[in-house]
N, C-alpha and C positions, 0 to 999 in steps of 0.2 A: 560407333553408330554414322551414316551417312548423311549429307546434305538434305537428303529426302525424306528422313524419317520423320519429320515434324510434319507433314504432307501424308503419313499414312494412317490407315484405319484404328491401327493401334492409339492411337491418341485420343481418350474420351473426353469429351466436354459434358457438364450438365451446369444447370444452371438451381439450385435451391428454391423452395417456396419464399424463403426469406431473403430470396434476391441474391447470393451466396454465390461464386459461381466456381469452380469445380473444374481442373484438367490433370488429367493422370495418363503418366504415360509407361508401361510398363518394360524393363526391359532388365531380364535375368541374367544379364551375364555377371556381375557381381553382387555380390550377400548386401549391400547397402542400398539405402532410401534417403532421396535429399527431398527436403519438400522448402516451399516457399508460402508465406502468409503476406501478400501485397494488400496494402492499404492505399485508396483515392486520395490520400492527402500528404501533400508533401510542405517544403517548407514556403512553396508558392501560398500556401491557403493559410499562412499568419498574416496576423495585423501585424504592421510595421513598426509599432511599440513591442511587440511581441518577440521580433526575432530571435531567433534560435528558438521557438517554444517546440517543435517538430523536434527536432535532433534532443533537446532535451529531454522530452518526453518518451521517445525511443529508448534513450538511455538510461531509465527507469522503470522501463515494462518491466526487467529481468532482475528488478532488485525487490518486488516483495508481491504478495497478492492478499488478499483477506484472509486466509490459510496459512500460508510460506511466506517465511522469512526470504530475504537475498539467500544466506547461508546456505539454508535447505534446499532452493534452487539451483544451486552452483553443485551440491551434491548431488543433487537427481541426475543432474546431466554427467555428472565427471564421474560417478558410480560406473556407469555403462558405457566411458569411453566415449560419448557422442560430442557433438557440438551445439550449438544453440547462440546465435546472436542477434544485434537488432542493425538496421542501418535507417537512415534518412536523407532521401536526396530531394531535387526541385520539385519533381512533380510525383510522386510517390513515396511509401515508407514501404519497411518489411522487416518480417522476422523471418532468420533462415536457421536451419537444423537440420542434421545429418545424422544418420543412425545405421547400425545394422538392422536387418529388417527385424529381427525377434523383438525388439527393443522402439520400433517404431512406434505401435500404437500407445506406450507411454510417454515417449517423448513430445508424440505429436499432443495428445492429451494436453502437455504440461504448457506446452505454447499457445494452446486455445486458452487456456486460463491464462496464460500473461495477456492474451491478446484482448481477454472480454472483462477482464477483475482485475487488474491492474490497483495497486492501495496508494501509492505512493506516496511511502510514508515518511515523514518532514525528516528523520536522524539523513533517511538514503537522499533526500531532496536537497538538503546541505553537505552532505558530500560531493553530489554531483555536481552541484555549483560552485564548490571550490576546486573540481578538477577542469571544470568547462572553463573557468576564469583561467586556470594555470593555462590552459590549452591556447586559450585566444590570446593570452601574454606572451607564448611563446613565438606564436604566428608574428608579433610584429617585431622577431627579428628574422623572419624567413624573407630574405630580400625578393624572391619569384612572390611570392606569399601577398606579398606589402605591393608587389607591382600588378599584380594580376585584380587585386581588392581595386584599385584603383581605375584600373581599366574596366571593368566591369562596373563599377559606380558610377561611370561615366558613360558607358552606354545605355544603362538600365534607369539611372536617376532614381524613383520613387517606386518604379515597377521591384517587384518582389525577386525576381531576378538579377537586380542589383546587390542583393545582402549577400552576406557569407551564408550559409545555411545554419552555422554554429550560433551565430547571433553576435553581438556586441557584450561589451563589460556592462553597460547601459541598461540594456533590453535582459540580459540572464541574472542580474542582479536583484531585479524586479520581479521574476518569474514567480509565483506562487502554488500552492498546491491547488488551491480552489482554479486558477488559470488550465491546467493539467487535467482536472476532472471537467470541467467545463469544453476542453479541446476536446479529450475524449469522448464524451458524453456527443456532442455533437457531430464529429467525423469519422469516427473507429465504429464503424455496425455494419451489417453485413452485407448488405446493398453496396458496400462500399469495398467490400475484400475480396481479392481471388488467391485459391487455393493451388498451388501445383505440387504436385507430387508424382516423381521420377525414381523408379529402380524395381526392385527384386519383392514386387506386390502389384498383386490383381487390381484391374480397372475395380470389379466388385468391393472388396476387401478395404481399398481407401476409398471407395464411397462411403462405406460403411463406418470408416473410422470419423472420418469428417461429419458427417450425419452424427454421430456418438455425442463427440465434443462441439458442433458449432448448429445442428440442424433445431435444436430448440433457440437459438437465438433470435427475436425479435428484434425486427427491423423497426425503427420509431414511426408513429402516423404520419409524418412530413414529409416531404421528400428531402433528398440529400441537398446540402445546400450549393448550387453549381459555383463552380470554379470561373471567375470574371477577371483575367487578367486584363490592367489596365494598357493603354495604348503606351507606346514608346517615341516620347517625342523630342528627345538631345540631341545635339545638335554636335558635330565633331570637334573633338577638343585637341589640346596635347597638355600633357599633366606631367608633371615630375613629383618623387618623392626625392630629398638628397637625404643621401645617407654616406658614412665613410666605408664604402666595401671595395673590394678588390677588384669587382669588375664591375660593371655595369648591365642591368636591365633592358632591354627593349624591345616592346609589345607593339603592336600595332591589330586591331580589331575592326572587326565591319560588322552594322547587324546582320545577322542572315536568318535563312528559311527555318522554321519548323518542321516536324519530324511529317506532317501530311502535306508540305508542297510539294510540288512538281519538279524543283529543283533539289530536293534533299542529296537523291541520290548522284548527283553528278557534284554536288558541293563533298558531297563524303569522298569522292575519286579525286577531287582535286586538292581533300586534305590530303592523302596517303601521296601522292604524286609529289606535293609540297613538300610534306614533314614529317612522313612515316618511314623511320630506319635510315641507316648508313647509305644505301641507293637516292635518297630522294632530293628534289632538286635543292632543297635551302641546303642541306647539308654537304652536298657536292660543291656547289656553287660558292657558299659562303663561309664554310669551313676549309674543306679539302682543298680548293682551287686559292681562294683568296687569304685564308688564315684568318678569318674574323671572329670565329664563334668558337668559344668555350660548349656552348650546348646551344643546338639550336631546331626548332619542331614546330609545328602549328597541329591546332584542334577543332575541332568542332562539335562539338556536344550534342547530344539529342535531345531536343525540348518539345511539349506539347506546344509552347508558346513560342515567341520570335527568340530563336539562338543566336549566337554568334561566332564567327571565324576568327581566328586570332593564331598571328606567327610572332614566334619570339624567339630573341639572341641574347645569350651571356657572352658577352665580350669585354676587352680591355677597357678601361674608361676613356683613354685618347681615341677609342675608337669607335664612339658612343654616334657620330654623327654619319661615320662611313659606313657601318653597320645599319644606322636605319634607311639609308639610301640603299641599302643593299636591298633588306626585307622589302621595303615598297616598290624598287622596281621588277622582283620575282615577282610578286603578288601582280602588279601592274600589267607587266607583261604578257599575262594570260586574259588579257584584257583584247590585245591586239595580235597574239599571237594563236598561231592553230597547231598544236601538239600534232606530233608524229603518230601514224597507227602503231609503231611498235613503241612509242612512249606511254600512249594511253591503253596497249593490251597488256602492257608491264606492269600497269598501276592497275589496272582491273584483275590481273593474278595474284599480285601482291592481296588487295583487300579481299578479295572474296576466299582465299588460301587462308588467311589470318579469321574471316568471318568464319569457315567451317571447325579449326582448330579451336574456337572460342566455342564449340558446342560438342564439344569430346565426354565429358563428364555426365554424372547423371545433375550435379550442382549446377554445370553451367545450362545445360538444357532448363533444367526448373526457373532458373534466373530467367532465361530468353522466355520462355513460355508466359510467363508473369506477365514479364517486361511488355510485351506486344499485347496481351487484354489490355493490362492497365491503359497503354495510351491509344487503347482503343482500336489498335489496328486489326485485331483478329492472328491466330498462328497462320492463318495463310502468308501472313504478309514476309513469313518466312521463306517463301521461295519466290514470293513477288521483288524484293527486293532484291536477291542477286539477278533477275529478271531485268529488274530495272537499270542495275549496275550494268548488265550485259548489253544494251540496249545505248547506253550515253556514247553520243559520239561528240570529235572533236568540234564540231561547230555548236553542239551544247553545252561543252564546257566553255567556250569563248561567248557563247551567250549569257551564263551563269555567271562568268566573271565580269561579264558588262553592266549587267541587273545589280549585284551586289558589291563590286568592288570598286566602288569610289572612294572619296577622302575617308583615311581610317583615321579613327580615335587611337592615339599615342600616349602610352604612359611609357617614362622613364626612370629608373631609377639606379643612384650611386653617386657618387662626389657633386656636391654642386660644381664645383668649378669644369668637369666635365660635362653633366647635364644642362646646368643652365643655359649658355649660350645655342643649344640645340634645342629647348624648348621652346628660347625666345626668336631663336630664325622659322620656327614652324607657327608660332601663332601669328 
């Protein structure tokens, strides 16, 4: 599939009378159909005291309906060699499925039933709670996760983006069946759903499958609850997590542009330049030349609301101060240094090449189509993003760096004797 395929007339977009959006792209190359059922409700829609609710709910969608138990659901999927799963993110949730063409009607109908009629059995809730609490406790033993959770909390404060999507022990322990039912009733509704179908299926057949399974699903009479994300009002800090580890984790973070901001494409390009791969600036300067890093990179997630730009390094504890200085220097350098044409072009080639490779399969394209729709960007954003990246100049990068890369939030994890003096010096 080519980079421009999403822009061809082969893509069919329909909005059903109940408000549900359907996107279909026929690809007859392989006898496979992939689909996504996106929901406009992610962890950012949770109340603070119910952190982890959406992740918990999505994990339970496949564990029972009014007529099927979890084992029957699993056997139905596995008996035809299909795959069906769920996921929850900050800005959306999703049911994913993949089948051979002949089995698509059955598995899609099952997915639609899971979406519309979950029963949330008490025994499955208890099991899911135990598994989730085990996962939360396991995360307490992962240094990178601990350091990142602290950085995220410092940047966002009480904003929903500041919480781990899985929740915490206290909130997950208190989630009830009534909480799940109430959230499902309020947020999982046809005018909050986007269905994408890609593969060996005609638009007419795909449309018929969606209408059969979801066309009679009535939207509530009241409008969908608007998502109102609070402002982020925290101030830059330096936090430390003392832990007897063999390496220290050093992170610097900056509040950064949401997806609809004009700086989004430039920040994606900066992220590629600084932290993407073995040829990235951070890898070459801090690992190859200075030998400071076990692991070094950067990331800038796509968010409807205020995002974050994070650079991090894993280093020997005795190198904590030097590693932090190196990270800050490389990010600050972008505010005062104009990158060369070769540096910018190399970063564009890498970013756009990886972007093209990320939409080769039916599943990848179904994900991308639904993601753009759920973020309210439209499928035309596929080409717009590539055009915006291609248009970024050296002066754009310098201006964006000057706008966003001021005093960083800092998170340090490692032995107290290594990170304590560094934290004090930054304070």
